[in-house]
C-alpha positions in Angstrom: -0.2 -0.2 -0.2 1.3 3.3 -0.6 0.3 7.1 0.0 0.6 9.6 -2.5 2.1 12.5 -1.4 2.1 16.4 -1.9 -0.8 15.8 -4.1 -4.6 17.1 -4.0 -7.6 15.9 -5.4 -11.1 17.5 -6.1 -14.3 15.9 -7.0 -17.2 17.6 -8.8 -20.3 15.7 -10.6 -18.4 16.1 -14.0 -14.8 15.5 -13.9 -11.5 14.7 -11.3 -8.9 17.1 -10.3 -5.6 16.2 -9.5 -2.9 18.2 -8.5 -5.1 21.1 -10.0 -5.2 19.8 -13.2 -8.0 18.2 -15.4 -8.4 14.3 -15.7 -11.0 14.2 -18.4 -14.1 12.3 -17.1 -14.6 10.4 -20.1 -11.0 8.9 -20.1 -12.1 7.8 -16.4 -15.2 6.2 -17.4 -13.4 4.7 -20.2 -10.9 3.2 -17.7 -13.7 1.9 -15.7 -12.9 4.0 -12.5 -16.0 5.2 -11.0 -16.3 8.3 -8.8 -17.0 6.1 -5.5 -14.1 3.8 -6.1 -11.3 6.7 -5.6 -12.7 7.1 -2.0 -12.2 4.6 0.6 -15.3 3.1 2.0 -16.8 4.9 5.0 -20.3 3.2 5.4 -21.8 7.1 4.9 -24.1 7.8 1.8 -22.4 11.0 0.3 -22.9 12.9 -3.2 -19.7 15.7 -3.4 -20.8 18.7 -4.2 -18.3 20.6 -6.5 -15.6 21.9 -4.8 -14.9 19.0 -2.2 -11.1 18.7 -1.5 -9.4 15.8 -0.4 -5.7 16.1 0.5 -4.4 12.7 0.5 -5.6 9.5 -1.6 -4.4 6.3 -0.4 -4.2 3.7 -3.0 -3.3 0.0 -3.2 -0.7 -1.7 -5.4 -1.7 -5.0 -7.1 -0.4 -7.0 -9.5 -3.4 -8.1 -10.9 -4.2 -7.9 -14.4 -7.7 -6.3 -15.3 -8.9 -7.0 -19.1 -12.8 -7.0 -18.2 -13.4 -3.5 -18.0 -13.8 -1.4 -21.4 -11.1 0.4 -22.3 -8.4 -1.3 -19.9 -5.7 -2.9 -22.2 -3.1 -5.2 -21.0 0.4 -4.2 -20.2 3.3 -6.0 -18.9 3.0 -4.2 -15.3 -0.5 -4.3 -15.2 -1.1 -0.7 -15.8 -2.7 1.4 -18.3 -0.5 3.9 -20.2 -1.1 7.2 -20.7 -2.0 7.3 -24.6 -4.8 4.6 -23.7 -6.1 6.6 -21.2 -5.6 10.2 -22.5 -5.8 9.0 -26.4 -2.3 9.6 -27.4 -0.9 12.6 -25.6 1.7 10.6 -23.4 2.7 14.4 -21.8 -0.8 14.8 -20.3 -0.5 12.8 -17.3 3.1 13.4 -16.7 2.0 17.1 -16.7 -0.5 16.5 -14.1 1.6 14.7 -11.6 4.8 16.3 -12.2 4.4 18.3 -9.3 4.3 15.0 -6.8 7.7 14.0 -8.0 9.1 10.5 -8.5 7.4 7.8 -11.0 5.5 5.0 -9.8 2.1 3.1 -10.9 -1.1 4.5 -8.8 -3.7 2.3 -9.0 -7.3 2.9 -8.1 -8.9 -0.3 -7.2 -7.5 -1.9 -10.2 -6.8 0.2 -12.6 -3.4 1.4 -13.1 -1.8 4.2 -15.0 1.9 5.2 -15.4 2.2 8.5 -13.1 5.2 10.7 -11.7 4.5 10.7 -8.1 6.0 10.3 -5.0 5.2 7.5 -2.6 6.6 6.0 0.8 5.8 3.1 2.4 3.2 3.0 5.1 2.5 0.5 8.0 -0.9 -1.3 8.4 -1.3 0.7 11.4 -1.0 3.7 9.9 -3.3 2.6 7.2 -5.9 1.7 9.2 -6.0 5.0 11.1 -5.8 6.9 7.5 -9.0 4.8 6.7 -10.4 5.9 10.2 -9.6 9.6 9.4 -10.8 9.5 5.9 -14.2 7.9 7.1 -14.5 10.6 9.5 -13.4 13.8 6.9 -15.9 11.8 4.5 -18.7 11.7 7.4 -18.4 15.2 8.5 -18.7 16.3 4.8 -21.9 14.0 4.4 -22.9 15.6 7.8 -22.3 19.3 6.3 -24.1 18.6 2.9 -27.0 16.7 4.4 -27.7 19.8 6.9 -27.4 22.1 4.2 -30.0 19.9 2.1 -32.0 19.9 5.4 -31.9 23.2 6.1 -33.1 23.9 2.5 -36.2 21.5 2.8 -37.1 23.1 5.9 -36.7 26.6 4.6 -39.4 25.6 1.2 -41.4 23.9 4.2 -41.6 27.4 6.2 -42.3 29.3 3.2 -45.4 26.8 2.1 -46.6 27.2 5.7 -46.5 30.8 5.9 -48.2 31.1 2.5 -50.8 29.0 3.7 -51.2 30.7 6.8 -51.5 34.1 5.4 -54.4 32.6 2.9 -55.9 31.3 5.5 -54.9 31.9 9.1 -58.0 30.4 11.2 -57.7 27.1 9.1 -60.9 27.5 7.8 -60.1 25.0 4.9 -60.0 22.3 7.7 -63.8 22.4 8.4 -66.9 20.9 6.9 -70.1 23.5 6.9 -73.4 22.4 6.3 -74.8 24.1 3.0 -78.5 22.7 3.2 -81.9 23.4 4.0 -82.5 22.5 8.0 -79.8 20.0 8.9 -78.2 17.3 7.5 -78.2 14.1 9.4 -74.4 12.7 10.9 -74.4 8.9 10.9 -72.2 6.4 12.4 -71.2 4.8 9.1 -70.9 6.4 5.3 -74.3 5.0 4.5 -77.6 6.4 4.6 -77.8 2.6 6.5 -76.2 4.2 9.2 -77.9 5.3 12.4 -78.6 8.9 12.9 -76.1 10.3 16.0 -76.7 14.1 15.6 -77.5 16.7 13.4 -75.4 19.3 11.4 -77.6 22.3 11.0 -77.5 24.7 8.4 -74.4 26.8 8.2 -73.1 24.9 11.1 -69.4 23.5 11.2 -67.3 20.3 12.0 -63.5 19.9 11.9 -62.9 17.1 8.6 -61.4 14.1 9.8 -61.3 12.2 6.1 -63.2 11.6 3.5 -65.1 7.9 2.6 -67.2 7.4 -0.4 -68.5 10.6 -0.8 -68.9 11.0 3.0 -66.8 13.2 5.4 -66.0 12.1 8.3 -66.2 15.1 11.0 -65.9 15.5 14.7 -68.5 18.6 15.6 -69.4 19.4 19.5 -69.6 16.1 20.8 -70.8 14.5 18.1 -68.2 12.3 15.7 -69.3 10.7 12.6 -70.3 10.9 8.7 -72.2 13.5 6.8 -73.2 13.6 3.5 -70.5 15.5 1.2 -73.5 16.7 -1.3 -74.6 18.8 1.6 -71.4 20.3 3.0 -68.4 22.1 2.0 -64.9 22.0 2.8 -61.3 23.0 1.6 -61.1 25.7 -0.3 -65.1 26.1 -0.6 -65.1 26.4 3.2 -62.6 29.2 3.3 -64.7 31.8 2.3 -68.2 30.3 3.3 -66.8 29.9 6.9 -66.1 34.6 6.7 -69.8 34.6 6.1 -71.9 32.1 8.5 -69.0 32.6 11.3 -69.4 35.8 13.8 -66.5 36.9 14.4 -66.5 38.6 17.8 -64.2 40.6 20.3 -64.8 39.7 24.2 -63.9 42.5 26.6 -61.6 40.9 28.9 -61.1 43.9 31.4 -63.8 45.4 33.8 -64.8 48.4 31.6 -63.7 48.9 28.1 -63.7 52.5 26.7 -64.9 52.0 23.0 -63.3 55.2 20.8 -63.9 57.2 17.9 -60.6 56.3 16.2 -58.0 53.9 16.6 -55.9 55.8 19.3 -56.2 56.7 23.0 -56.1 60.4 22.1 -59.6 59.9 20.3 -63.0 60.5 22.2 -64.9 57.7 24.0 -67.9 56.6 22.2 -69.0 54.0 24.9 -68.2 51.8 27.6 -68.8 48.3 27.5 -68.7 45.8 30.4 -66.5 43.0 31.0 -67.5 39.8 28.9 -69.2 41.4 26.6 -69.5 40.3 22.9 -68.6 43.0 20.6 -69.0 42.3 16.5 -65.5 42.5 15.0 -66.1 44.5 11.8 -62.0 44.9 11.1 -58.6 44.0 12.7 -55.9 46.7 12.6 -52.7 46.7 14.0 -53.1 47.0 17.9 -57.2 47.7 17.4 -60.0 46.4 16.5 -63.2 48.1 14.9 -66.5 47.0 16.1 -70.1 47.7 16.3 -72.2 48.8 19.3 -75.2 50.3 20.3 -73.3 54.0 19.8 -72.2 53.0 16.4 -69.1 52.0 14.9 -66.3 52.6 17.2 -62.4 51.0 17.9 -61.2 49.4 20.9 -57.8 48.2 22.2 -56.7 44.6 20.9 -55.0 44.0 24.4 -58.5 44.2 26.1 -60.5 41.8 23.9 -60.2 37.9 23.2 -60.9 37.7 19.3 -62.7 34.5 18.2 -64.8 33.2 15.6 -68.2 31.3 16.8 -69.8 28.8 15.1 -73.1 26.4 15.3 -71.7 23.2 16.3 -73.5 19.6 15.7 -75.7 18.4 18.0 -76.0 14.9 19.0 -79.5 13.2 19.3 -79.2 12.6 23.2 -78.3 16.5 23.6 -81.2 17.1 21.3 -83.4 15.5 23.4 -81.9 16.9 26.6 -81.8 20.5 25.3 -86.1 20.2 24.3 -86.9 18.7 27.8 -84.8 21.4 29.5 -86.8 24.1 27.6 -89.7 22.9 27.9 -89.1 22.7 31.7 -88.0 26.2 32.3 -90.9 27.5 29.6 -93.4 25.9 32.1 -91.5 27.0 35.4 -91.4 30.9 33.9 -95.0 30.9 32.8 -96.0 29.9 36.4 -93.7 32.7 37.9 -95.3 34.8 35.4 -98.6 33.9 36.5 -98.1 34.5 40.1 -96.2 37.8 39.1 -99.4 39.3 37.2 -101.9 38.2 40.1 -99.8 39.5 42.6 -99.3 43.0 40.5 -103.1 42.9 39.4 -104.0 42.6 43.4 -101.4 45.7 44.2 -102.7 47.9 41.7 -106.2 47.0 42.9 -105.1 47.9 46.5 -103.4 51.0 45.1 -106.5 52.0 42.8 -108.6 51.8 45.9 -106.1 53.8 48.3 -105.9 56.2 45.6 -109.7 56.7 45.3 -110.1 57.3 49.1 -107.4 59.3 49.7 -107.7 61.4 46.3 -104.0 61.3 45.1 -102.2 59.9 42.7 -99.9 57.2 44.1 -96.4 56.3 42.5 -96.6 55.0 39.2 -93.5 53.3 37.5 -94.8 54.1 33.6 -93.9 57.1 31.5 -97.5 58.4 31.4 -96.6 61.0 28.5 -96.0 57.7 26.0 -98.6 56.2 23.9 -97.5 52.6 23.7 -97.9 51.5 20.5 -100.8 48.7 19.6 -99.3 45.0 20.3 -100.7 42.4 18.3 -101.4 38.6 20.1 -102.0 37.5 23.2 -100.5 35.4 26.2 -97.7 36.0 28.1 -95.0 37.1 25.6 -97.7 39.9 24.3 -98.1 40.8 28.0 -94.3 41.4 28.3 -94.3 43.4 25.4 -96.5 45.7 26.4 -95.3 45.9 30.0 -92.1 46.9 28.7 -93.0 49.5 26.3 -94.4 51.6 29.2 -90.9 52.6 30.2 -90.4 54.3 26.9 -88.8 57.8 27.5 -86.8 56.8 30.8 -83.5 57.2 30.8 -80.4 55.1 30.2 -77.6 54.1 32.4 -74.7 52.3 32.2 -74.7 49.6 34.5 -78.2 50.3 35.7 -81.4 48.2 36.1 -83.9 50.5 37.0 -86.8 50.9 34.7 -87.5 54.2 35.9 -84.3 55.9 37.3 -82.3 54.4 34.6 -81.2 51.1 33.5 -78.6 49.6 30.5 -79.9 47.1 27.9 -79.7 44.1 29.4 -80.2 45.6 33.0 -83.9 46.2 31.0 -84.6 43.1 29.6 -83.8 41.8 32.9 -85.8 44.2 34.9 -88.9 43.8 32.8 -88.8 39.7 32.7 -88.1 40.2 36.4 -91.3 41.3 37.0 -93.0 38.3 36.0 -90.5 36.5 38.1 -88.1 35.1 35.3 -84.5 35.4 36.5 -82.3 36.7 33.8 -78.6 37.7 33.7 -77.2 41.2 33.5 -75.2 40.6 30.4 -76.5 40.8 26.7 -73.9 38.3 25.7 -75.5 35.6 28.8 -78.8 36.5 27.2 -78.0 35.0 23.9 -78.1 31.5 25.9 -81.4 32.1 27.9 -84.9 30.3 26.8 -84.9 28.3 23.5 -83.6 29.7 20.1 -86.4 30.7 17.9 -85.2 29.1 14.7 -85.2 31.5 11.5 -84.4 34.2 14.0 -86.0 37.5 13.3 -88.5 36.4 10.9 -90.2 34.3 13.4 -89.8 36.4 16.3 -92.8 37.1 18.6 -93.8 39.8 21.2 -91.6 39.3 24.2 -88.7 37.5 22.4 -85.5 38.4 23.2 -83.5 39.7 20.5 -79.5 39.7 20.9 -77.2 42.2 18.9 -73.3 42.8 19.2 -72.9 44.5 22.7 -76.7 44.3 23.1 -80.3 43.5 23.5 -83.8 44.2 22.9 -87.5 42.7 23.2 -89.2 42.5 20.1 -92.8 43.9 20.4 -94.5 43.0 17.2 -94.6 44.5 13.3 -90.5 44.2 13.1 -90.2 46.5 16.2 -88.0 46.3 19.5 -88.1 48.5 22.7 -84.7 48.7 24.2 -82.9 51.0 26.3 -80.6 52.5 23.6 -78.0 54.8 24.6 -77.5 57.7 27.1 -78.7 60.3 24.7 -81.8 58.4 23.5 -82.8 56.5 26.8 -85.4 53.7 26.2 -86.8 53.8 22.9 -88.6 51.8 20.2 -86.5 51.1 17.1 -86.9 48.9 13.6 -85.6 45.4 14.9 -83.3 45.0 12.1 -81.5 48.2 12.4 -78.5 46.2 12.5 -77.4 42.7 12.6 -79.1 40.0 14.8 -76.7 37.5 16.4 -79.8 35.3 18.1 -83.5 35.6 18.9 -84.5 33.6 22.2 -87.9 32.6 23.6 -88.7 32.2 27.5 -92.3 31.5 27.6 
């Protein structure tokens, strides 16, 4: 075994460089020398890039003749002449290796060529150490190249992810959205023969799991099952539809939030909003969120709200039955409480009238006698609630208040009106969106006494497309067109 001294080999994908000069790749291939045969075995899978350097090459001396490779001719020394290797130019190889000094035969595997080089004998221990060093060098190069390739792949993946995030930041493409009349059944298997385990109502959503034979497997609420793909959309189609059917809300996370006329702390305050109130988002800016509220459109600091998109989810059969039973129970309890309250109020009114007649004085009235209530059609407790609420029109609006005469805010107004009928409601427009039972069809199917929920606001429906509500500090309690702004929900107590 010999070691070539003072020689450098550079590898590229098309040529081999030795001592700074070019060995034509065609000649090398003709001699049957593969690129990998030049390097010692290292156990590493490696593709060398142009410019990789190896300072010393270890070659094995052999006496075997090799005539089974194309282009390798026999010679007395078992070598190939420079004429056979370089097409007749005997000086080329000598010129290439002249800087190494000395004359010897270099063997790459079984390929031998006449060359001018300097050599020295090396021991088996030195050879083993050299192999270890070479393997380490090659492995280091492989790791470096692999790291570079891995980095490039990661960069490409990161760029693709960033592009997807910019196009679909809330991952709406992963949703399955019902697009039907009424509801689409959720079944336990992807077939109409499957058992119905829930319902995905029109415009409600689930999370896509997989597709099978024209069915989407979804997870929505507490329901997991299959819906007919014919009545739903997902993927790219879901991105735009989700923005229409979803409700983008800003939930106030501070005790009292100022809504300003412009996006800046120097802007004037439009109104105040209590903690946990929902505000409908119109636009998201840098550090500010444009929202709509009863006093108009304004801006709130993004720091003091939690943003989310609200969707209607599927309902399991068990949940549906439990909900209907609960709503019916609450409806009965509310009616009974209202009847008792009305009977008590009627008895109190009679006693008051008797006292007024006997004493010839006017006793304290809670109503606004300067306002003539509109005619409210229908009968029953809902209509009676609407008539009762209208008598307070003209009374003042007071933020955080609940007095029908001295001042109340919107949710305080609804709470106090229903309180007069023995029904306990929360002092929160957001919480009012969950009381009673949902009115399917929304405003189109509303009846007098129903609660109409808006962004950061709530009112009572009185019929004929109108509501009565504690509007703003400027207007007080008024009657308005029910569709004056987007309706989030309509709830029925009785």
